[in-house]
PASEBA-1860 file (N, C-alpha, C; in nm, 3 decimals):
! residues 207
1> MRYSKEHK> -3.441/0.769/1.869/-3.399/0.890/1.771/-3.382/0.807/1.601 ~ -3.434/0.814/1.499/-3.398/0.767/1.345/-3.327/0.887/1.290 ~ -3.191/0.826/1.287/-3.144/0.885/1.130/-3.114/0.939/1.010 ~ -3.092/1.013/0.947/-3.116/0.951/0.799/-2.962/0.891/0.712 ~ -3.055/0.859/0.604/-2.870/0.780/0.570/-2.760/0.803/0.528 ~ -2.774/0.979/0.478/-2.715/0.974/0.505/-2.623/1.037/0.608 ~ -2.667/1.034/0.686/-2.536/1.039/0.861/-2.576/0.921/0.905 ~ -2.609/0.751/0.840/-2.542/0.615/0.849/-2.466/0.634/0.743
9> FQTHARIV> -2.437/0.722/0.630/-2.386/0.634/0.486/-2.214/0.703/0.596 ~ -2.236/0.858/0.663/-2.111/0.925/0.725/-2.081/0.891/0.846 ~ -2.105/0.824/0.964/-2.105/0.744/1.073/-1.962/0.604/1.002 ~ -2.084/0.531/0.882/-1.982/0.390/0.861/-1.866/0.444/0.828 ~ -1.925/0.561/0.712/-1.735/0.627/0.599/-1.740/0.645/0.767 ~ -1.683/0.734/0.891/-1.570/0.685/0.992/-1.524/0.612/1.049 ~ -1.650/0.504/1.026/-1.580/0.413/1.121/-1.436/0.335/1.050 ~ -1.492/0.275/0.907/-1.373/0.285/0.795/-1.267/0.320/0.839
17> KRASIKLR> -1.262/0.385/0.769/-1.107/0.489/0.817/-1.107/0.465/0.891 ~ -1.130/0.521/1.035/-1.044/0.520/1.153/-1.026/0.325/1.198 ~ -1.076/0.213/1.188/-1.061/0.124/1.156/-0.909/0.065/1.048 ~ -0.980/0.148/0.931/-0.810/0.124/0.843/-0.677/0.172/0.906 ~ -0.668/0.269/0.973/-0.558/0.397/1.041/-0.587/0.248/1.110 ~ -0.637/0.214/1.224/-0.519/0.115/1.339/-0.543/0.008/1.287 ~ -0.580/-0.113/1.189/-0.523/-0.143/1.109/-0.389/-0.164/1.099 ~ -0.388/-0.125/1.002/-0.206/-0.067/0.982/-0.142/-0.080/1.073
25> ERGAHGIG> -0.129/0.012/1.223/-0.071/0.037/1.293/-0.037/-0.064/1.391 ~ -0.125/-0.149/1.421/-0.231/-0.253/1.503/-0.202/-0.387/1.448 ~ -0.213/-0.421/1.315/-0.241/-0.503/1.266/-0.398/-0.535/1.277 ~ -0.381/-0.686/1.271/-0.514/-0.694/1.205/-0.605/-0.791/1.353 ~ -0.507/-0.819/1.458/-0.606/-0.868/1.562/-0.519/-0.733/1.685 ~ -0.479/-0.678/1.671/-0.423/-0.573/1.717/-0.595/-0.442/1.816 ~ -0.652/-0.445/1.731/-0.741/-0.350/1.835/-0.917/-0.425/1.776 ~ -1.036/-0.425/1.945/-1.083/-0.479/1.893/-1.225/-0.393/1.872
33> VADLMKEA> -1.338/-0.440/1.815/-1.491/-0.404/1.775/-1.514/-0.286/1.805 ~ -1.514/-0.325/1.987/-1.507/-0.207/2.131/-1.403/-0.088/2.094 ~ -1.261/-0.078/2.114/-1.236/0.003/2.108/-1.241/0.067/1.917 ~ -1.274/-0.026/1.841/-1.313/0.101/1.739/-1.386/0.179/1.706 ~ -1.487/0.098/1.757/-1.602/0.198/1.811/-1.588/0.282/1.882 ~ -1.471/0.323/1.977/-1.512/0.376/2.099/-1.402/0.472/1.998 ~ -1.276/0.467/1.930/-1.272/0.538/1.820/-1.321/0.650/1.730 ~ -1.438/0.560/1.665/-1.516/0.659/1.627/-1.632/0.762/1.646
41> GLTHGGFY> -1.655/0.771/1.772/-1.725/0.780/1.850/-1.838/0.753/1.911 ~ -1.855/0.561/1.901/-1.954/0.557/1.927/-1.893/0.442/2.027 ~ -2.061/0.381/2.008/-2.075/0.302/2.215/-2.076/0.100/2.049 ~ -2.052/-0.002/2.134/-2.056/-0.157/2.101/-2.136/-0.144/2.057 ~ -2.201/-0.129/2.096/-2.429/-0.159/2.072/-2.455/-0.175/1.944 ~ -2.382/-0.077/1.850/-2.414/0.039/1.737/-2.310/-0.027/1.573 ~ -2.263/-0.097/1.664/-2.152/-0.191/1.521/-2.308/-0.248/1.448 ~ -2.352/-0.350/1.504/-2.407/-0.366/1.345/-2.483/-0.369/1.323
49> AHFDSRDA> -2.512/-0.246/1.359/-2.658/-0.088/1.263/-2.599/-0.101/1.095 ~ -2.393/-0.099/1.104/-2.284/-0.115/1.014/-2.261/-0.232/0.933 ~ -2.234/-0.327/1.081/-2.178/-0.406/0.913/-2.242/-0.608/0.975 ~ -2.155/-0.656/0.943/-2.310/-0.765/0.987/-2.198/-0.890/1.108 ~ -2.059/-0.894/1.068/-1.939/-0.895/1.133/-1.861/-0.829/1.179 ~ -1.739/-0.880/1.218/-1.588/-0.797/1.234/-1.515/-0.814/1.104 ~ -1.538/-0.950/1.100/-1.487/-0.977/0.917/-1.529/-0.916/0.797 ~ -1.579/-0.842/0.803/-1.704/-0.761/0.742/-1.620/-0.656/0.715
57> LMIEAFTH> -1.626/-0.525/0.813/-1.534/-0.449/0.891/-1.358/-0.443/0.819 ~ -1.351/-0.545/0.852/-1.204/-0.559/0.814/-1.177/-0.539/0.701 ~ -1.218/-0.591/0.620/-1.231/-0.667/0.463/-1.205/-0.483/0.396 ~ -1.386/-0.426/0.487/-1.402/-0.253/0.404/-1.296/-0.183/0.463 ~ -1.215/-0.197/0.575/-1.105/-0.079/0.591/-1.022/-0.138/0.547 ~ -0.918/-0.216/0.509/-0.793/-0.276/0.400/-0.796/-0.262/0.273 ~ -0.971/-0.257/0.263/-0.938/-0.216/0.036/-0.983/-0.072/0.041 ~ -0.971/0.011/0.176/-0.998/0.086/0.115/-0.838/0.218/0.152
65> AMDRSTEH> -0.788/0.093/0.274/-0.683/0.146/0.282/-0.523/0.141/0.148 ~ -0.623/0.031/0.055/-0.493/-0.033/-0.033/-0.580/0.057/-0.169 ~ -0.741/0.183/-0.171/-0.770/0.236/-0.224/-0.768/0.369/-0.244 ~ -0.677/0.427/-0.109/-0.583/0.521/-0.137/-0.465/0.487/-0.156 ~ -0.433/0.404/-0.175/-0.288/0.393/-0.237/-0.267/0.348/-0.328 ~ -0.376/0.298/-0.448/-0.344/0.318/-0.544/-0.417/0.503/-0.605 ~ -0.484/0.561/-0.566/-0.542/0.633/-0.597/-0.416/0.716/-0.599 ~ -0.285/0.746/-0.472/-0.273/0.832/-0.505/-0.066/0.821/-0.557
73> WRKQSEGT> -0.104/0.720/-0.599/0.003/0.669/-0.640/-0.089/0.725/-0.786 ~ -0.209/0.682/-0.905/-0.272/0.801/-0.986/-0.222/0.965/-0.969 ~ -0.247/1.047/-0.827/-0.233/1.134/-0.856/-0.088/1.167/-0.880 ~ 0.037/1.135/-0.842/0.113/1.158/-0.824/0.177/1.118/-0.988 ~ 0.132/1.077/-1.089/0.171/1.070/-1.221/0.130/1.176/-1.278 ~ -0.025/1.215/-1.255/-0.103/1.365/-1.280/0.037/1.443/-1.290 ~ 0.010/1.506/-1.436/0.097/1.602/-1.461/0.279/1.586/-1.405 ~ 0.314/1.433/-1.448/0.441/1.415/-1.449/0.491/1.320/-1.581
81> SAEKRLSG> 0.596/1.380/-1.656/0.627/1.286/-1.793/0.703/1.136/-1.747 ~ 0.598/1.074/-1.825/0.658/0.898/-1.873/0.703/0.852/-1.816 ~ 0.849/0.928/-1.802/0.986/0.854/-1.768/0.946/0.887/-1.629 ~ 0.922/0.988/-1.512/0.955/1.018/-1.407/0.821/0.917/-1.301 ~ 0.751/0.887/-1.388/0.588/0.851/-1.279/0.686/0.679/-1.143 ~ 0.749/0.646/-1.257/0.769/0.555/-1.180/0.884/0.586/-1.064 ~ 0.939/0.612/-1.099/1.022/0.680/-0.982/0.969/0.838/-0.896 ~ 0.880/0.848/-0.897/0.811/0.933/-0.846/0.744/0.898/-0.762
89> IVNSYLSA> 0.676/0.693/-0.820/0.682/0.649/-0.690/0.693/0.536/-0.590 ~ 0.825/0.507/-0.652/0.938/0.368/-0.563/0.935/0.563/-0.469 ~ 1.022/0.632/-0.500/1.081/0.701/-0.396/0.945/0.781/-0.280 ~ 0.892/0.802/-0.353/0.751/0.786/-0.183/0.707/0.667/-0.167 ~ 0.741/0.554/-0.230/0.735/0.454/-0.125/0.813/0.448/-0.055 ~ 0.980/0.432/-0.069/1.058/0.372/0.049/1.095/0.498/0.026 ~ 1.040/0.601/0.166/1.028/0.682/0.188/1.112/0.660/0.360 ~ 1.198/0.721/0.416/1.177/0.792/0.564/1.001/0.834/0.600
97> EHRDNPGQ> 0.930/0.902/0.613/0.841/0.957/0.631/0.730/0.828/0.605 ~ 0.739/0.746/0.513/0.658/0.648/0.495/0.655/0.486/0.570 ~ 0.795/0.496/0.597/0.881/0.365/0.664/0.780/0.409/0.817 ~ 0.823/0.597/0.840/0.802/0.567/1.019/0.575/0.592/1.005 ~ 0.502/0.649/0.960/0.385/0.648/0.923/0.304/0.560/0.860 ~ 0.326/0.416/0.934/0.226/0.284/0.911/0.060/0.307/0.879 ~ 0.028/0.416/0.961/-0.168/0.405/1.006/-0.196/0.495/0.841 ~ -0.087/0.544/0.736/-0.079/0.643/0.687/-0.072/0.608/0.549
105> GCAVPALA> 0.012/0.457/0.564/0.086/0.455/0.461/0.013/0.339/0.401 ~ 0.064/0.201/0.320/0.027/0.089/0.216/-0.029/0.002/0.284 ~ -0.116/-0.089/0.328/-0.172/-0.185/0.402/-0.066/-0.287/0.323 ~ -0.022/-0.264/0.214/0.036/-0.470/0.202/0.095/-0.496/0.215 ~ 0.277/-0.431/0.322/0.302/-0.376/0.414/0.257/-0.430/0.567 ~ 0.193/-0.363/0.635/0.123/-0.330/0.728/0.074/-0.448/0.723 ~ 0.013/-0.542/0.636/-0.105/-0.624/0.661/-0.104/-0.738/0.613 ~ 0.010/-0.713/0.496/0.006/-0.903/0.392/-0.051/-1.010/0.521
113> AEIARESA> 0.121/-1.034/0.570/0.191/-1.164/0.655/-0.016/-1.236/0.752 ~ -0.068/-1.096/0.824/-0.181/-1.202/0.890/-0.254/-1.183/0.789 ~ -0.309/-1.161/0.716/-0.411/-1.162/0.585/-0.363/-1.314/0.502 ~ -0.254/-1.361/0.532/-0.262/-1.488/0.486/-0.319/-1.545/0.531 ~ -0.366/-1.493/0.657/-0.412/-1.692/0.816/-0.509/-1.690/0.824 ~ -0.658/-1.577/0.741/-0.712/-1.476/0.733/-0.877/-1.558/0.645 ~ -0.982/-1.575/0.635/-1.073/-1.682/0.612/-1.032/-1.645/0.424 ~ -1.045/-1.713/0.352/-1.061/-1.673/0.193/-1.121/-1.621/0.147
121> KTRKAFAG> -1.262/-1.552/0.206/-1.332/-1.426/0.171/-1.279/-1.316/0.124 ~ -1.184/-1.238/0.330/-1.058/-1.165/0.304/-0.934/-1.212/0.224 ~ -0.882/-1.360/0.218/-0.807/-1.256/0.098/-0.817/-1.295/-0.048 ~ -0.935/-1.330/-0.021/-1.005/-1.284/-0.188/-0.935/-1.120/-0.253 ~ -1.061/-1.075/-0.160/-1.076/-0.901/-0.180/-0.924/-0.843/-0.141 ~ -0.817/-0.889/-0.067/-0.753/-0.829/-0.070/-0.614/-0.875/-0.222 ~ -0.606/-1.009/-0.224/-0.596/-1.019/-0.332/-0.658/-0.989/-0.446 ~ -0.787/-0.918/-0.489/-0.809/-0.840/-0.604/-0.760/-0.728/-0.578
129> RMEQMVEM> -0.733/-0.620/-0.440/-0.626/-0.485/-0.463/-0.557/-0.490/-0.473 ~ -0.506/-0.605/-0.418/-0.325/-0.590/-0.440/-0.276/-0.641/-0.620 ~ -0.412/-0.708/-0.705/-0.368/-0.692/-0.832/-0.398/-0.524/-0.886 ~ -0.498/-0.451/-0.868/-0.529/-0.314/-0.910/-0.375/-0.259/-0.926 ~ -0.314/-0.236/-0.744/-0.210/-0.224/-0.770/-0.090/-0.219/-0.908 ~ -0.142/-0.371/-0.841/0.008/-0.450/-0.946/-0.008/-0.378/-1.097 ~ -0.171/-0.373/-1.168/-0.194/-0.349/-1.237/-0.221/-0.144/-1.275 ~ -0.174/-0.052/-1.226/-0.146/0.079/-1.169/0.066/0.036/-1.231
137> LAKQFHGT> 0.119/-0.008/-1.196/0.247/-0.050/-1.168/0.370/-0.129/-1.273 ~ 0.254/-0.142/-1.347/0.261/-0.198/-1.512/0.285/-0.155/-1.676 ~ 0.169/0.001/-1.584/0.154/0.079/-1.630/0.222/0.157/-1.694 ~ 0.371/0.147/-1.628/0.415/0.289/-1.599/0.542/0.224/-1.642 ~ 0.572/0.063/-1.704/0.622/0.000/-1.749/0.642/0.073/-1.910 ~ 0.603/0.247/-1.993/0.603/0.198/-2.094/0.728/0.139/-2.230 ~ 0.648/0.108/-2.316/0.750/0.087/-2.450/0.719/-0.068/-2.407 ~ 0.700/-0.168/-2.285/0.711/-0.294/-2.292/0.533/-0.321/-2.263
145> PPKAARKR> 0.598/-0.485/-2.377/0.457/-0.509/-2.412/0.387/-0.552/-2.228 ~ 0.240/-0.575/-2.229/0.110/-0.654/-2.143/0.196/-0.722/-2.031 ~ 0.258/-0.882/-2.046/0.277/-0.936/-2.031/0.413/-0.902/-1.909 ~ 0.482/-0.841/-1.986/0.602/-0.829/-1.926/0.585/-0.757/-1.806 ~ 0.521/-0.629/-1.887/0.504/-0.503/-1.823/0.418/-0.556/-1.623 ~ 0.357/-0.615/-1.628/0.268/-0.713/-1.545/0.380/-0.801/-1.480 ~ 0.416/-0.866/-1.533/0.557/-0.934/-1.477/0.663/-0.833/-1.410 ~ 0.740/-0.752/-1.449/0.777/-0.672/-1.329/0.723/-0.539/-1.287
153> AMATLATM> 0.565/-0.542/-1.257/0.563/-0.466/-1.218/0.531/-0.547/-1.027 ~ 0.491/-0.691/-1.123/0.516/-0.791/-0.917/0.637/-0.769/-0.913 ~ 0.690/-0.782/-0.959/0.904/-0.771/-0.896/0.867/-0.652/-0.853 ~ 0.811/-0.551/-0.879/0.819/-0.431/-0.824/0.826/-0.367/-0.710 ~ 0.743/-0.460/-0.693/0.544/-0.372/-0.580/0.570/-0.543/-0.476 ~ 0.708/-0.635/-0.570/0.733/-0.750/-0.436/0.848/-0.663/-0.311 ~ 0.872/-0.638/-0.404/1.060/-0.514/-0.369/1.048/-0.405/-0.287 ~ 0.915/-0.315/-0.341/0.886/-0.237/-0.251/0.807/-0.290/-0.136
161> MGTLVMAR> 0.744/-0.402/-0.148/0.681/-0.454/-0.082/0.770/-0.479/0.142 ~ 0.864/-0.570/-0.006/1.024/-0.683/0.161/1.066/-0.499/0.142 ~ 1.043/-0.433/0.130/1.240/-0.328/0.129/1.182/-0.242/0.237 ~ 1.054/-0.185/0.326/0.965/-0.165/0.373/0.918/-0.208/0.472 ~ 0.923/-0.353/0.515/0.932/-0.435/0.610/1.031/-0.402/0.683 ~ 1.136/-0.456/0.570/1.279/-0.477/0.616/1.335/-0.339/0.733 ~ 1.302/-0.224/0.622/1.366/-0.121/0.726/1.219/-0.057/0.818 ~ 1.167/-0.136/0.839/1.081/-0.073/0.986/1.109/-0.158/1.096
169> VAGSGEFS> 1.163/-0.279/1.060/1.204/-0.379/1.155/1.309/-0.371/1.211 ~ 1.446/-0.250/1.116/1.509/-0.175/1.154/1.512/-0.133/1.228 ~ 1.405/-0.057/1.232/1.375/0.052/1.339/1.365/0.214/1.245 ~ 1.461/0.323/1.253/1.481/0.498/1.174/1.584/0.549/1.203 ~ 1.717/0.424/1.196/1.857/0.470/1.200/1.900/0.463/1.028 ~ 2.012/0.523/1.099/2.126/0.468/0.996/2.169/0.365/0.876 ~ 2.091/0.218/0.929/2.103/0.102/0.851/1.972/0.055/0.848 ~ 1.781/0.173/0.853/1.660/0.133/0.847/1.693/0.253/0.708
177> DEILKSGR> 1.775/0.351/0.723/1.774/0.457/0.584/1.875/0.387/0.463 ~ 1.951/0.299/0.476/2.018/0.254/0.399/1.961/0.133/0.305 ~ 1.871/0.073/0.369/1.774/-0.080/0.368/1.706/0.030/0.197 ~ 1.578/0.099/0.272/1.570/0.206/0.119/1.606/0.211/0.070 ~ 1.737/0.337/0.073/1.788/0.324/-0.007/1.834/0.220/-0.137 ~ 1.895/0.157/-0.064/1.908/0.051/-0.118/1.816/-0.097/-0.283 ~ 1.658/-0.053/-0.221/1.563/-0.088/-0.273/1.549/-0.016/-0.319 ~ 1.533/0.164/-0.350/1.517/0.221/-0.431/1.595/0.197/-0.585
185> EAILERAK> 1.705/0.204/-0.500/1.835/0.211/-0.612/1.787/0.089/-0.745 ~ 1.785/-0.085/-0.671/1.795/-0.154/-0.705/1.633/-0.194/-0.825 ~ 1.500/-0.199/-0.762/1.430/-0.086/-0.882/1.411/-0.043/-1.003 ~ 1.524/0.095/-0.956/1.474/0.179/-1.022/1.630/0.179/-1.147 ~ 1.750/0.035/-1.110/1.825/-0.015/-1.237/1.714/-0.041/-1.315 ~ 1.639/-0.140/-1.186/1.601/-0.264/-1.328/1.534/-0.230/-1.465 ~ 1.457/-0.135/-1.372/1.380/0.038/-1.482/1.437/0.062/-1.563 ~ 1.529/0.042/-1.613/1.634/0.114/-1.704/1.619/0.048/-1.842
193> PVAAKKSA> 1.550/0.138/-1.909/1.572/0.074/-2.086/1.739/0.014/-2.096 ~ 1.731/-0.110/-2.126/1.846/-0.167/-2.196/1.929/-0.075/-2.260 ~ 1.861/-0.024/-2.339/2.023/0.078/-2.411/2.076/0.187/-2.310 ~ 1.985/0.276/-2.224/1.994/0.315/-2.168/2.105/0.230/-2.052 ~ 2.100/0.112/-1.978/2.163/0.005/-1.903/2.382/-0.013/-2.047 ~ 2.289/-0.048/-2.138/2.443/-0.068/-2.234/2.490/0.067/-2.216 ~ 2.432/0.175/-2.266/2.531/0.339/-2.272/2.618/0.326/-2.086 ~ 2.550/0.237/-2.025/2.638/0.326/-1.841/2.702/0.202/-1.832
201> GRTTASA> 2.702/0.098/-1.903/2.800/0.008/-1.896/2.938/0.065/-2.010 ~ 2.885/0.077/-2.072/3.077/0.164/-2.183/3.084/0.251/-2.106 ~ 3.035/0.331/-2.076/3.099/0.380/-1.966/3.190/0.403/-1.898 ~ 3.147/0.367/-1.813/3.153/0.298/-1.631/3.290/0.220/-1.723 ~ 3.309/0.082/-1.872/3.434/0.074/-1.913/3.501/0.097/-1.954 ~ 3.516/0.248/-1.978/3.611/0.383/-2.052/3.667/0.415/-1.980 ~ 3.597/0.458/-1.864/3.615/0.605/-1.695/3.826/0.533/-1.741
END
């Protein structure tokens, strides 16, 4: 039976979406092609009608996840004042909900350590999407020169990633919540304008 191009496109998208979730939940080597196809309601034999290799599927799956994260940040920023955009992104990223649902969350903390051991092609694709995330974050540092904003965005993303990984390792109890809180506070304190920090310092000194 021959299927239309639209049907093939929809099937392809369904496989990528399911693979994206499972990769974040179980890691890059936690699920095989046969299982992925079964998740999508298809047979193992149909895999190569959609992808040249397992690596090709992996690249599409994690780029799909990272594109969703960047788009989520964009939507969060819409209708929000410039001063509150960064805090909105950070508070949402370093939340108990994100910690407890890796399959629906950011691919970077879920997969970065494994991707570092993958092929050069896979690492290049991952790095490209990660740079887009940095660029999106850099736009939130209003009034900061581009180079400085990029550096701050890199440090922010690294802190967000590391905090989330630590929180997931710690589980979902009080210690894990404390890690998330410390990460949020560290990022947002560094993001304050210099004048605001000086003012806060004077207030503390005079108290």
